[in-house]
C-alpha positions as CSV (number, residue, x, y, z in Angstrom):
1,M,30.5,-4.8,13.3
2,A,30.8,-6.1,16.9
3,R,28.4,-8.8,18.0
4,P,26.2,-6.5,20.3
5,E,25.8,-4.1,17.4
6,K,24.8,-6.9,15.1
7,E,22.3,-8.2,17.7
8,A,20.8,-4.7,18.0
9,V,20.4,-4.5,14.2
10,V,18.8,-8.0,14.1
11,N,16.4,-7.1,16.9
12,E,15.5,-3.8,15.1
13,L,14.9,-5.6,11.8
14,S,12.9,-8.3,13.5
15,E,10.7,-5.6,15.1
16,K,10.2,-3.9,11.7
17,F,9.3,-7.3,10.1
18,T,6.8,-7.9,12.9
19,N,5.2,-4.4,12.8
20,A,5.2,-4.1,9.0
21,K,2.0,-4.8,7.0
22,S,4.2,-5.3,3.9
23,V,7.9,-5.6,3.1
24,V,9.4,-5.1,-0.4
25,V,12.9,-6.4,-1.1
26,T,14.9,-4.3,-3.7
27,D,18.3,-4.2,-5.3
28,Y,19.5,-0.7,-5.6
29,K,22.7,-1.4,-7.4
30,G,23.4,1.0,-10.2
31,L,21.4,3.9,-8.8
32,N,23.5,7.1,-8.2
33,V,23.3,9.2,-5.0
34,A,20.8,11.6,-6.4
35,E,18.4,8.8,-7.5
36,I,18.7,7.1,-4.1
37,T,18.0,10.4,-2.4
38,E,15.0,10.9,-4.6
39,L,13.7,7.4,-3.9
40,R,14.2,7.8,-0.1
41,K,12.3,11.1,-0.2
42,E,9.4,9.6,-2.0
43,L,9.3,6.7,0.3
44,R,9.5,8.9,3.4
45,E,6.6,11.1,2.1
46,A,4.5,7.9,1.7
47,G,5.3,6.8,5.3
48,V,7.6,3.9,4.3
49,D,10.8,3.0,6.1
50,Y,13.6,2.1,3.6
51,T,16.6,0.4,5.0
52,V,19.8,-0.9,3.4
53,V,20.7,-4.1,5.2
54,K,23.4,-6.7,5.3
55,N,22.1,-9.9,3.8
56,T,23.1,-12.1,6.7
57,L,21.5,-9.9,9.3
58,A,18.3,-9.6,7.2
59,R,18.1,-13.4,6.8
60,I,18.5,-13.9,10.6
61,A,15.9,-11.2,11.4
62,A,13.4,-12.7,8.9
63,Q,14.0,-16.2,10.3
64,K,13.4,-14.9,13.8
65,V,9.9,-13.8,12.8
66,E,9.4,-16.8,10.5
67,I,9.3,-15.0,7.2
68,D,11.3,-16.9,4.6
69,I,12.6,-14.2,2.2
70,N,16.0,-15.9,1.6
71,D,15.3,-16.3,-2.1
72,F,15.0,-12.5,-2.5
73,I,18.2,-11.7,-0.5
74,N,21.3,-11.7,-2.6
75,G,23.6,-8.9,-3.6
76,P,23.0,-5.3,-2.5
77,T,19.7,-5.4,-0.6
78,A,17.3,-2.8,0.7
79,L,14.0,-3.4,2.5
80,A,11.0,-1.1,2.3
81,F,8.7,-1.6,5.3
82,G,5.1,-0.5,5.0
83,I,4.3,0.1,8.7
84,E,1.1,2.3,8.2
85,D,-0.1,1.0,4.8
86,A,0.5,-2.3,3.0
87,V,0.2,-0.7,-0.5
88,S,2.5,2.3,-0.2
89,P,5.9,0.6,-0.5
90,A,4.8,-1.3,-3.6
91,K,3.2,1.7,-5.2
92,V,6.2,4.0,-4.7
93,L,8.8,1.4,-5.6
94,V,7.0,0.2,-8.8
95,D,6.5,3.8,-9.9
96,F,10.1,4.6,-9.3
97,A,11.3,1.4,-11.0
98,N,9.3,2.3,-14.1
99,K,11.2,5.6,-14.3
100,H,14.6,4.2,-13.2
101,E,15.3,0.8,-14.8
102,K,18.3,0.1,-12.4
103,L,16.0,-0.3,-9.4
104,E,15.2,-4.0,-9.2
105,I,12.2,-5.2,-7.2
106,R,12.8,-8.8,-6.1
107,G,9.6,-9.6,-4.2
108,G,8.4,-9.2,-0.6
109,A,6.1,-10.2,2.1
110,L,2.5,-9.2,2.8
111,N,1.2,-9.8,6.3
112,G,3.9,-12.4,6.8
113,E,3.2,-14.3,3.6
114,L,5.8,-14.3,0.8
115,I,4.8,-12.5,-2.5
116,S,6.4,-12.6,-5.9
117,L,7.4,-9.6,-8.1
118,E,4.1,-10.0,-10.0
119,K,2.1,-9.7,-6.8
120,V,4.1,-6.7,-5.7
121,K,3.1,-5.0,-9.0
122,S,-0.5,-6.0,-8.6
123,L,-0.4,-4.6,-5.1
124,A,0.8,-1.4,-6.5
125,D,-2.2,-1.2,-8.8
126,I,-4.6,-1.1,-5.9
127,P,-6.2,2.4,-5.6
128,P,-5.4,4.6,-2.6
129,K,-7.2,4.1,0.6
130,E,-9.2,7.3,0.2
131,V,-10.5,6.2,-3.2
132,L,-11.6,2.8,-1.9
133,L,-13.4,4.4,1.1
134,A,-15.1,6.8,-1.2
135,G,-16.4,3.9,-3.3
136,V,-17.7,2.1,-0.1
137,F,-19.5,5.3,1.1
138,A,-21.0,5.9,-2.4
139,G,-22.3,2.3,-2.3
140,M,-23.8,2.8,1.1
141,K,-25.4,6.1,0.0
142,A,-27.0,4.8,-3.2
143,P,-29.9,2.9,-1.6
144,I,-30.7,5.8,0.6
145,S,-30.7,8.2,-2.3
146,G,-32.9,5.8,-4.3
147,L,-35.4,5.6,-1.4
148,V,-35.5,9.4,-1.1
149,N,-36.2,9.7,-4.9
150,V,-39.0,7.1,-4.8
151,L,-40.7,8.9,-1.8
152,Q,-40.3,12.3,-3.5
153,G,-41.8,10.8,-6.7
154,N,-45.0,9.8,-4.8
155,I,-45.3,13.2,-3.1
156,R,-44.6,15.0,-6.4
157,G,-47.3,12.8,-8.1
158,L,-49.8,13.6,-5.3
159,A,-49.0,17.3,-5.7
160,M,-49.6,17.2,-9.4
161,V,-53.0,15.4,-9.0
162,L,-54.1,17.9,-6.4
163,N,-53.1,20.8,-8.6
164,Q,-55.1,19.3,-11.6
165,I,-58.2,18.9,-9.4
166,K,-57.8,22.5,-8.3
167,E,-57.5,23.7,-11.9
168,Q,-60.7,21.6,-12.9
169,K,-62.7,23.2,-10.1
170,A,-61.6,26.6,-11.0
């Protein structure tokens, strides 16, 4: 690759490192074309950018943005960038690695901080954003519902007392 092309690739990777909420480093060696195509499709549907990179260019780009992922970059390397969501790359890759043993997850970075394979797996266990938001809203709704029930209980009690007085006088 000519030098200007390499610089363009390094600049593009640096921009992805900067914009990504998370990056997961994988080794795709041993996967056949159909499996890689399936993986790319799943990642694309999750809004994840999956790029096969030359190790030297990936190291230079990571150094440029001060992310030290050199320990994870050796052999065939592909990077999954979670631009919209920090959890999606880990979730899709861990699920895929469980089905296809040849995909190796090496580690990654979360908001610029290095994370190990174990942390990538624990990141994949986080429920989807919608589930977390539903839990927050349910927690916010619970005190209001309790207050409504208490107020209704007092009104219901008053109605029952008035009804008993009416029955006694009748």
